[in-house]
C-alpha positions in Angstrom: 10.6 11.3 34.8 7.5 9.0 35.9 8.1 6.4 33.5 7.4 3.0 34.7 10.6 1.2 36.1 12.0 -1.8 33.8 11.7 -3.7 37.1 7.7 -2.9 37.1 5.8 -5.5 34.9 3.7 -5.0 32.2 1.0 -7.0 31.1 -0.8 -7.3 27.5 -4.0 -8.6 27.0 -4.5 -10.0 23.7 -1.8 -12.2 21.5 -3.1 -10.9 17.7 -0.6 -8.6 15.6 -0.9 -5.3 17.6 -0.4 -7.3 21.1 2.7 -9.6 19.8 3.9 -6.1 19.2 3.3 -4.2 22.0 4.5 -7.7 24.0 8.0 -6.9 21.8 8.5 -3.2 22.4 8.0 -3.5 26.9 9.6 -6.7 26.8 12.8 -4.6 24.8 12.4 -2.0 27.0 13.5 -4.6 29.6 10.3 -5.2 31.2 9.2 -8.9 32.7 5.8 -8.9 30.5 2.8 -11.0 31.0 0.9 -12.1 27.6 -2.6 -13.1 28.0 -4.9 -14.0 25.5 -8.5 -16.8 26.1 -6.8 -18.6 23.2 -3.8 -20.6 23.1 -3.8 -21.1 19.6 -3.6 -17.3 19.4 -0.6 -16.8 21.9 1.4 -19.7 19.8 0.8 -17.2 16.8 1.7 -14.6 18.8 5.0 -15.3 20.3 6.0 -16.9 17.1 5.4 -13.8 15.2 8.1 -11.8 17.9 10.7 -14.8 17.8 10.7 -14.5 13.8 11.1 -10.5 14.2 13.7 -10.6 16.6 15.7 -13.4 14.8 15.6 -11.0 11.7 17.2 -8.4 13.8 20.1 -10.6 15.0 20.1 -11.2 10.7 20.5 -7.9 10.3 23.0 -7.3 13.2 20.9 -5.2 15.2 20.5 -7.2 18.3 22.7 -10.1 18.9 21.7 -14.2 19.9 21.8 -13.0 23.7 19.9 -10.3 23.2 17.5 -11.9 21.5 17.4 -14.8 24.6 16.4 -12.4 27.1 13.8 -10.9 25.1 12.3 -13.8 24.9 13.2 -14.8 28.1 11.5 -11.6 29.7 7.7 -13.1 28.4 5.6 -15.1 30.0 2.2 -16.7 28.6 -0.7 -16.8 30.7 -4.1 -18.6 30.7 -5.6 -16.5 33.7 -6.4 -13.1 34.4 -5.1 -13.6 37.8 -1.6 -14.4 36.7 -1.6 -10.9 35.3 -1.8 -9.5 39.5 2.0 -7.9 39.6 1.9 -5.9 36.8 1.8 -2.4 37.1 0.5 -1.5 33.7 -1.6 -3.4 31.6 -2.5 -2.6 27.8 -5.8 -4.3 26.4 -5.1 -4.7 22.6 -8.3 -6.7 22.2 -11.6 -6.4 19.4 -13.1 -3.2 18.9 -16.1 -3.8 21.6 -16.7 -1.4 24.3 -18.8 -4.2 26.3 -15.6 -6.4 26.5 -13.4 -3.6 27.4 -15.3 -2.5 30.1 -15.8 -6.3 31.1 -11.8 -7.3 31.1 -10.6 -3.8 33.0 -13.7 -4.4 35.5 -12.3 -7.6 36.5 -8.7 -6.8 36.5 -10.0 -3.6 39.0 -10.3 -6.8 41.5 -6.6 -8.2 40.7 -4.8 -5.5 40.5 -3.2 -3.2 43.1 -4.6 0.1 43.1 -1.8 2.4 42.0 -1.9 -0.2 38.2 -2.6 1.8 35.1 -5.1 0.1 32.6 -4.1 1.3 29.1 -6.5 0.3 25.8 -5.3 0.2 22.6 -8.2 0.9 20.9 -8.3 3.4 18.2 -12.1 4.9 17.9 -13.7 3.9 21.1 -14.1 6.7 23.5 -12.0 6.2 26.5 -14.0 8.2 29.1 -16.8 6.1 28.1 -14.4 2.9 28.9 -13.7 3.8 32.1 -17.4 5.3 33.0 -18.6 2.6 34.8 -15.1 1.1 36.4 -14.2 1.6 40.1 -10.9 3.8 39.8 -11.7 5.5 36.4 -8.9 8.0 36.4 -6.7 5.4 36.1 -7.7 4.3 32.6 -5.9 5.8 30.1 -5.7 5.1 25.9 -2.0 4.1 24.7 -2.6 3.9 20.8 0.1 2.2 18.7 0.4 2.0 15.4 1.2 -1.6 13.4 3.8 -2.8 13.1 4.6 -1.6 16.8 7.9 -2.3 17.3 8.6 -0.4 14.0 5.7 2.7 14.5 7.5 5.0 16.1 4.2 6.8 17.4 2.3 6.5 20.5 -1.2 8.4 21.0 -1.8 8.9 25.1 -5.6 9.8 25.4 -6.9 11.3 28.2 -10.4 10.5 29.5 -12.3 13.2 31.4 -11.5 11.0 34.6 -7.8 10.3 33.5 -5.6 11.5 36.4 -3.0 13.7 34.6 -0.3 11.7 36.6 -1.5 8.4 35.3 -1.4 9.9 31.4 2.3 11.5 32.4 3.5 8.4 33.3 2.0 6.5 30.4 3.3 9.5 28.2 7.1 9.3 29.6 6.9 4.9 29.6 6.0 5.1 25.7 8.8 8.1 25.3 11.4 5.8 27.1 10.5 2.6 25.2 12.0 4.5 22.4 8.3 5.9 20.7 7.6 9.3 19.5 4.8 10.3 21.6 1.5 12.8 22.0 -1.0 13.6 24.3 -4.2 14.0 23.0 -8.3 14.2 24.6 -10.7 11.6 24.0 -12.5 12.6 20.7 -13.4 10.6 18.4 -10.3 9.5 16.0 -8.2 10.7 18.6 -5.3 12.8 16.1 -4.5 10.3 13.6 -7.2 8.5 12.5 -8.9 12.4 12.6 -6.7 13.9 10.9 -6.2 11.7 8.2 -9.6 11.5 6.7 -9.6 14.0 4.0 -6.2 12.1 2.7 -8.9 9.4 1.5 -12.2 11.6 1.1 -10.6 14.1 -1.2 -9.5 11.7 -3.4 -12.3 9.5 -3.2 -14.4 12.6 -4.7 -11.6 13.9 -7.0 -12.0 10.0 -8.7 -16.1 10.0 -8.6 -15.8 13.8 -10.1 -13.9 12.3 -12.8 -11.1 15.1 -12.2 -8.2 12.1 -12.5 -8.4 8.5 -12.3 -6.6 6.2 -9.5 -3.0 6.0 -11.0 -2.7 9.7 -11.6 -3.9 10.8 -8.3 -1.4 8.3 -6.5 1.4 9.2 -8.5 0.9 13.2 -8.2 0.8 12.7 -4.3 3.7 10.4 -4.1 5.6 12.8 -7.0 4.9 16.0 -6.0 3.2 15.6 -2.7 6.5 13.1 -1.5 3.7 10.8 0.4 4.9 7.2 0.2 1.9 5.9 -1.2 -1.1 7.6 -2.5 -4.7 7.2 -0.9 -5.6 4.2 -2.9 -2.4 2.0 -2.7 -2.5 2.8 0.7 -6.4 2.1 1.3 -5.6 -1.1 -0.6 -2.9 -2.0 2.5 -5.1 -1.2 5.1 -8.1 -2.7 4.0 -10.7 -1.0 2.1 -13.5 -2.7 4.7 -11.4 -1.0 8.0 -11.0 2.1 6.2 -14.5 2.0 5.4 -15.5 1.6 8.7 -13.4 4.3 10.4 -14.7 6.5 8.2 -18.2 5.4 8.8 -17.5 5.7 13.0 -16.0 9.2 12.7 -18.7 10.5 10.5 -21.4 9.1 13.5 -19.2 9.9 16.1 -19.1 13.6 14.8 -23.1 13.6 14.3 -22.9 13.3 10.4 -20.4 16.2 9.7 -20.0 16.8 6.1 -16.7 16.8 6.1 -16.4 13.2 7.2 -18.9 11.9 4.9 -18.2 8.6 3.2 -18.2 7.9 0.1 -20.0 5.6 -2.3 -16.8 4.8 -3.9 -15.7 3.0 -0.9 -19.1 1.5 0.0 -18.9 0.0 -3.7 -15.7 -1.9 -3.2 -16.7 -3.3 -0.1 -20.1 -4.4 -1.7 -18.1 -6.3 -4.5 -15.6 -7.3 -2.1 -13.0 -5.8 -3.4 -11.1 -5.2 0.0 -7.4 -4.7 -1.1 -4.6 -6.8 -0.9 -5.9 -9.0 1.5 -8.6 -9.7 -1.2 -6.7 -9.7 -4.2 -8.7 -7.4 -5.8 -9.4 -3.6 -4.3 -8.0 -0.3 -6.2 -5.9 -2.3 -8.3 -5.4 -5.8 -9.0 -2.8 -7.9 -7.1 -3.6 -10.8 -8.7 -0.1 -12.4 -10.0 0.8 -11.3 -13.1 -1.4 -8.5 -13.2 0.1 -5.2 -14.3 -0.4 -2.3 -12.6 -1.8 1.3 -14.6 0.0 4.1 -15.3 -0.4 7.5 -14.7 -1.7 10.0 -17.2 1.4 11.3 -19.0 1.7 14.4 -21.1 3.3 13.5 -24.6 6.5 16.0 -25.2 5.3 19.7 -26.1 8.0 22.4 -26.9 9.4 24.8 -23.8 8.7 28.4 -24.1 11.6 30.3 -24.4 10.6 33.5 -21.4 8.7 33.7 -19.0 7.4 36.5 -16.7 6.8 36.0 -12.4 3.4 37.0 -11.2 3.3 37.4 -7.8 5.7 37.0 -4.6 5.7 33.5 -3.3 8.8 31.5 -2.0 7.1 28.4 -3.1 8.1 29.7 -6.5 11.6 30.2 -6.2 12.7 26.8 -7.2 10.4 26.8 -10.7 12.5 30.1 -11.3 15.7 28.5 -10.6 14.7 25.6 -12.9 13.7 27.4 -15.6 16.7 29.8 -15.2 18.7 26.7 -15.8 16.9 25.5 -18.3 17.8 28.7 -20.6 14.4 30.6 -20.1 14.5 33.8 -20.2 12.8 35.8 -16.5 10.8 38.4 -16.5 10.0 39.6 -13.0 8.2 42.4 -14.1 5.1 41.5 -12.0 2.2 44.5 -12.8 2.3 46.5 -16.3 0.8 49.9 -15.7 -1.1 49.9 -19.2 -2.7 46.3 -18.6 -5.0 47.1 -15.9 -5.8 42.8 -16.0 -3.0 42.2 -14.1 -3.9 44.2 -11.6 -6.4 42.1 -10.2 -3.8 39.0 -10.0 -2.6 40.6 -6.8 -2.2 38.0 -4.4 -1.8 35.2 -7.0 1.3 33.3 -8.0 2.6 31.8 -10.9 4.2 32.7 -14.9 2.5 34.3 -17.4 3.5 32.6 -21.1 2.6 34.2 -24.0 -0.3 35.4 -23.5 -2.1 33.0 -20.8 -1.5 32.7 -16.9 0.3 29.8 -15.2 -1.0 29.8 -11.6 -0.5 28.1 -8.7 -3.8 26.7 -7.6 -5.8 28.7 -5.1 -8.8 25.8 -4.8 -11.0 27.7 -7.8 -11.1 26.2 -11.2 -8.9 27.3 -14.2 -12.4 28.1 -15.5 -13.5 30.6 -12.9 -10.2 32.2 -12.9 -10.3 32.6 -17.1 -13.5 34.0 -16.2 -12.5 36.6 -13.7 -9.3 37.6 -15.0 -10.3 37.5 -18.8 -7.8 35.9 -20.0 -6.9 31.8 -20.7 -5.7 30.5 -17.1 -4.1 27.4 -16.4 -3.5 26.2 -13.1 -0.6 24.0 -11.6 -0.6 21.9 -8.3 1.4 21.8 -5.1 4.5 20.2 -4.7 6.6 19.1 -1.7 9.7 20.4 -3.3 9.4 21.8 -6.6 12.8 21.0 -7.3 12.6 17.1 -6.5 8.8 16.9 -7.7 9.1 14.0 -10.5 5.7 14.8 -11.3 3.2 18.4 -11.9 -0.8 18.2 -12.4 -2.2 20.7 -14.1 -6.0 21.7 -15.7 -6.7 24.2 -17.9 -10.2 26.7 -17.9 -12.7 25.6 -20.5 -11.9 28.6 -22.7 -8.0 27.8 -22.8 -7.1 26.9 -26.0 -5.2 23.3 -26.7 -1.8 25.5 -27.7 -1.6 27.2 -24.8 -2.2 24.0 -22.5 1.2 22.5 -24.4 2.7 25.4 -24.1 2.2 25.2 -20.4 2.9 21.3 -20.4 6.8 22.5 -22.2 7.0 24.4 -19.7 7.1 21.9 -17.0 8.4 19.2 -18.9 11.8 21.4 -19.3 12.2 21.6 -15.8 12.3 18.0 -16.0 9.4 17.1 -14.3 6.4 14.3 -16.2 3.3 16.5 -16.3 -0.2 14.8 -15.8 -3.3 17.0 -17.3 -6.2 16.5 -15.5 -9.9 18.0 -15.4 -10.4 21.0 -14.2 -10.8 20.5 -10.7 -11.1 22.7 -8.1 -7.5 22.5 -6.1 -6.6 20.0 -8.0 -5.0 16.8 -6.3 -2.0 17.9 -4.1 -3.4 21.5 -3.0 -6.9 20.4 -2.3 -5.7 17.1 -0.2 -3.3 19.3 1.8 -5.0 22.5 2.4 -8.0 20.0 3.9 -5.4 18.0 6.0 -4.0 21.3 7.2 -7.4 22.7 7.7 -8.7 19.6 9.9 -5.2 19.1 12.2 -6.4 23.0 12.8 -9.6 22.4 13.9 -9.0 19.3 15.9 -5.8 22.1 17.7 -8.3 24.8 18.0 -10.8 22.2 19.9 -8.0 21.2 22.2 -7.6 17.9 21.2 -3.8 18.3 21.1 -1.1 21.1 20.3 0.2 22.0 17.0 3.4 20.3 17.3 1.4 17.2 18.7 -0.6 17.1 15.2 3.0 17.3 13.2 4.2 14.6 15.1 1.4 12.4 14.8 0.9 12.5 11.3 4.8 12.3 10.6 4.8 9.4 12.6 2.0 7.4 12.7 1.2 7.9 9.1 4.6 8.8 7.5 3.6 12.1 6.3 6.4 13.9 4.6 5.3 16.6 6.6 3.2 17.8 9.3 0.1 19.7 7.8 0.4 22.4 10.7 4.2 23.1 9.3 3.0 22.7 5.6 0.0 25.1 5.8 3.1 27.7 7.4 5.1 27.1 4.5 2.5 27.2 2.1 1.0 30.5 4.0 -2.0 30.6 5.8 -3.8 33.0 3.6 -2.9 30.9 0.7 -4.5 28.3 2.5 -7.5 30.1 3.8 -8.2 30.7 0.3 -8.1 27.7 -1.4 -10.5 26.5 1.4 -13.0 29.5 0.7 -12.8 29.0 -3.0 -13.5 25.0 -2.1 -16.5 25.8 0.1 -17.9 28.7 -2.9 -17.8 26.2 -5.4 -19.6 23.5 -3.9 -21.5 25.2 -1.6 -21.0 22.7 1.2 -20.3 23.0 4.7 -17.4 20.1 4.2 -14.8 22.7 3.1 -15.1 25.4 5.8 -11.7 26.9 7.2 -10.9 26.5 10.6 -11.4 29.0 12.9 -7.8 28.6 13.7 -6.5 29.3 10.3 -9.1 32.7 10.3 -7.7 33.9 13.5 -3.8 33.4 12.5 -4.7 35.2 9.0 -6.5 38.3 10.5 -3.9 38.4 13.1 -0.8 37.6 10.7 0.3 35.6 13.0 1.8 31.7 13.0 -0.3 28.5 14.2 3.1 26.3 15.1 
């Protein structure tokens, strides 16, 4: 272990919410911590924030009064940069402006010992660029905490081109010793979380823009089927639509307008209208007192089928088959009827045959396309994190499919105790489309050497509370299925936005895993 000794002093520059949180984390770990800000008022607010948090921890029995006082006693306010001279690690958490960050670090190089580490909490600025004009660029590293720092587990350790490997390891081990889940990442736009999370918002916005489903239905499906704590629109309102839009534009520009990261006009309109989310009282939802939250579209009750035929072999279907059996349906597992040539074409697909129509797990194409291809009515159903636990399932029928067949599909899932949202025939539906794109983005980050597959999953599970890391989720769904979804999306839209990561392609060709 190369973690800093608890006897080593730590300094934090910036007394805002993030800076104060980092101060609390370091002081709780036993370090003497220097807090600097150009504003005395900001320091007062930062220290008050820490004290309130610690008092709540005492009230909840997490720490006692003596420990609370000891933590506060280890924090020292500073009004001059020269006061930070004893620090062996300085973490800046100031405005996202490279010139200001670089200026502060340049001043610190003349104050600190030569073995001190300069760490930036930047969420988007290149560590390589921050360090480039400094005297000791090898001592500069990124330590990206997530808000609120005392609660959120993740810390991304960002390596610039000049960052000494031992410096990065010390930052990593120190954050780990502070009780954090830590991942190494190369200094690339968005690092891990802010890059890999882009499709969570962008695909939801595109589904909305195309009329695939409305906002509460998208959010409900992501929560109740996908297992996420918040839907994308709820989360954008929490983050701030101006902040989310700014990060999206920053990543898009940093990757030279790669269409995968293209911002959405809906975001632009929200920001232009001042609908910034919770902080402004209006965003995708109305947060004014007494405002009713709109409900997801939910189908009325429909009769359940008495018999189903299982199509294809996929472990994802097992919970649905079990639930259907418990609901009293007859399960026919004969996959191919030799006298029915059409069913030969369903190889690789999975789902159910009910009467004369197919109910298939989404492969990224529309049910309208699938109906034309198979020559039989087809309805697509969406992905769920856990089909047994899922409270809601989205389905979409082909334009050629009758209302009677749709009602039978609705009744099937209702018999399994699921709410059903019938959405427009949107390619990939909701959860399958978003999860496939998250997995694709994570795979591309691994392929480009940003981090490891394990690093992707640790980052997304601990930085934004995803219910399952996108790399493991892709493996559970099946890489060949993910590849099919992406290819079908790309074929439907004709856009490079949906190109498959080479990592996924190679793994499918080789029959290997990515984790």
